[in-house]
C-alpha positions in Angstrom: 104.9 103.1 140.1 106.5 100.5 142.4 104.5 97.9 144.4 107.1 98.0 147.2 105.5 98.6 150.4 106.8 101.4 152.6 108.3 100.7 155.8 106.9 103.9 157.3 104.5 103.5 160.3 100.7 104.1 159.7 99.2 107.0 160.8 97.0 106.9 163.8 93.4 106.6 162.7 90.4 105.0 163.8 90.8 101.9 161.7 94.0 101.5 163.5 92.8 101.5 167.1 90.5 99.3 168.9 87.5 101.3 169.8 87.1 102.1 173.5 84.7 104.0 175.6 87.4 106.9 176.0 87.4 107.4 172.5 83.8 107.6 172.2 83.4 110.2 175.1 86.2 112.2 173.4 84.3 112.2 170.2 81.1 113.1 171.8 83.1 115.8 173.8 83.9 117.5 170.5 80.3 117.2 169.3 78.8 118.6 172.4 81.3 121.3 172.4 80.0 122.2 168.8 76.2 121.6 169.9 76.7 124.3 172.6 77.5 126.8 170.1 74.1 126.5 168.7 72.4 126.2 171.9 74.0 129.4 173.1 72.7 131.3 169.9 69.5 130.2 170.7 69.9 131.3 174.6 71.0 134.9 173.3 67.9 135.0 171.1 65.8 134.3 174.0 67.7 137.0 176.1 67.5 139.6 173.3 63.6 138.7 173.0 63.3 139.2 176.8 64.8 142.6 176.8 63.0 143.8 173.5 59.4 143.6 174.7 56.6 141.6 175.2 55.8 140.6 171.6 59.1 139.4 171.1 59.4 137.6 174.3 56.1 136.1 173.6 57.4 134.7 170.2 60.5 133.3 171.7 58.5 131.6 174.8 56.2 130.1 172.3 59.2 128.4 170.4 60.9 127.2 173.7 57.3 126.1 174.9 56.7 124.0 171.9 57.8 120.4 171.5 60.6 121.0 169.4 61.9 123.8 171.5 61.6 121.6 174.6 63.5 119.0 172.8 66.1 121.5 171.7 66.5 122.6 175.4 66.8 119.1 176.4 69.6 118.5 174.3 71.3 121.6 175.0 71.3 120.8 178.8 72.4 117.4 178.2 75.3 118.6 176.1 76.0 121.3 178.6 76.1 118.6 181.6 78.1 116.0 179.3 80.6 118.6 178.2 81.1 119.8 181.6 81.7 116.1 183.0 84.0 115.4 180.1 86.0 118.6 181.1 86.1 117.6 184.7 87.3 114.0 183.6 90.1 115.7 181.3 90.9 118.2 184.1 91.6 115.0 186.4 93.8 113.4 183.8 95.6 116.8 183.2 96.4 116.8 187.1 97.8 113.4 186.8 94.8 111.5 188.2 92.5 108.4 186.8 94.9 108.0 183.8 95.0 104.1 183.9 93.2 102.3 181.2 90.8 100.7 183.6 90.0 104.0 185.4 89.8 106.0 182.2 87.3 103.5 181.0 85.4 103.6 183.9 85.2 107.5 184.1 84.1 107.5 180.2 81.1 105.5 181.3 80.5 107.4 184.4 80.4 110.5 182.2 77.7 109.1 179.9 75.6 107.7 182.7 76.1 110.8 184.8 75.3 113.3 182.2 72.1 111.4 181.1 71.2 111.0 184.6 71.7 114.6 185.7 69.7 115.7 182.7 66.9 113.6 183.4 66.8 114.7 187.0 67.0 118.3 186.1 64.1 117.9 183.6 62.2 116.3 186.0 62.7 119.1 188.6 61.7 121.4 185.8 58.4 119.7 185.2 57.5 119.1 188.7 58.5 122.4 190.2 58.4 124.8 187.2 
């Protein structure tokens, strides 16, 4: 085999680009999209249990009331809020807004900060008023 290097351009990959907040939020947006599938299955389980009778509902309520269940629900609500804010960010880009490097970086950071803040406020409201 020849040792001659090809003049072809390198394929875009994470090792080629400088890591940026917009890249991180794009990756997290895809991960939260996948996590929403699992969380929605659990939501369906709860709804089916609610319609199946008191015993099934009691089992589902016990699980979602446990520490692990609460942790899963917290993560699901964060994933839902983060994915929604990321979708709004992408929608703004599709409409031709906020596509400069500085603005997109600020929006990526705002997506993360906003999703964490809204999730904490949601759960504080649940624990205080629920």
